[in-house]
Phi, psi and omega in degrees: 000124182250148176228173183260142179294145182293334185263308185253359174067020175286138176290119176222172173287143179301130173230345177045047181293334183285357170286342178284120184301322182292314182290323177300319178297319179295316181302315179290330177291327180291313184278350178058044183205141175287136184255123174259108186269108181236113178087155184285341184289342182259016183255002189250136174233143175285172186292319181299312181298322176299322174293321178299316179298315180295320174302312178295321179299319177301311185298316178300315180299315180293328177295321184292330180282337187251326181276129175303157183292163183290327174259039176299331178295335177285335180268002178089009181259157182271155173288158180290138179273160178303326180294322178297315180295320183292321177294331175290319179294323179295328180261024185281004176284350174300140180266141177262138177293123178256151175301143183297331177302320179290320178296329176295324179291317182286319181235106184296346182278350176294139181299131180296150181274132174272115181294143180280130181287128182287131181290130177282125183268126175273127186266304187276163176294326177299314182294323183287337179279346183289149171287158184306312183292316175301317178288329172306311181292320182296319179295317180298313178299320178298317179289324182291321180291342176294334183257015183235155180229148177278129177289135183283351189260308185249353177077006180279155176269116185243135177304146183306319182287344181257001185295322182297311178296325177297318177291325177298326178299316180293322185269004177066033185250139179225074189279354183251128184235146179286135182282345182270310184241356173085001183294141180255156185219157176287327182220167180292329181298317180289325180294316178296319176297320178299311179305316183291327185276318195257332188236008178284137179294322177251110179244115180281130178249131176254122187253142175281133181281353180259315185244005176063017175285144183246149181224150182275343182231144182290332180290328176292324177291326179293317180296323174301313180295322181290322188281326193244329191245352188272347180076014177292164182288147178249088189267352182261106188248137176284126182288351186262304183252350177088001181285143183250145180226153178277347185237137176292325184292326177296317180297319178297320179294322177297318183296330183290340171291336176271314182283327182055034184293328181239034175291138180241157181231136178289137183281355181256309186244005177063023174285143186259150183218149179273322180250148177297322181292327175292324177297318183288325179292322176300316182296319182292327187267316187265329183231064177296137181098341179279142181291142174266111184294144174288318177253110180284162179273104176282154182287144180291148178300328179293326180287332180290326179281000000 
């Protein structure tokens, strides 16, 4: 896709250089006019025009430092003579220092600028008395709570974007269905993840260099390395069999294999499942065409014993 340069109308690749605040200020200073940027088509400049804008900006900056003010007579100073202006033009090859952010946009080979972190201001006396590490955790929790709401049913704090799916789970609603296999989900996030994992044409596999296990996501590989091969402490111990785990969530899944509190049974082949999603995946793979029941057949307490 090609666009036209804002100045010379040459067809170029989109670069949106006027989105950069520093370059936009230079451009407005050169043309002496406020620029109203509407639409992506008015944000692009070709390389030659960018060089011209920077050259004019350098000249204007140099002129401001050397040419007396227009109202110099009011300050007791004399106006610039033609000889002074001519000497300024003759010496305009001098370079003016530009901000590193602008140089980075013009020349990608310039070393990127590391932004200076803004110091967090502590307001209350309680915050000022905290140690740096303690205040960092407190501040992160405070910022995180701004984007969460309390569920009126269970009282948990849920992110705003996940509240709809959380409420659908309480109401036993699954309004989102996969267009490939028909599997239903509580929220769009789970449905998109399912499509990416199970039906994506290009599936990147991340393999463990120690045990050769493969994963579709890099985060799953990192969790696997941390849990099994990093040598980290395993503080979550099962009270029934004594197995230790690095993650509390993994311990909860493991404990359900002992208690069988939420075990489900397929109504076709009587195969048992701990989670409802495993049951639904089983039905779509092993028994296509069979209905997925809303209320699954839980195992009887007598059978659990």
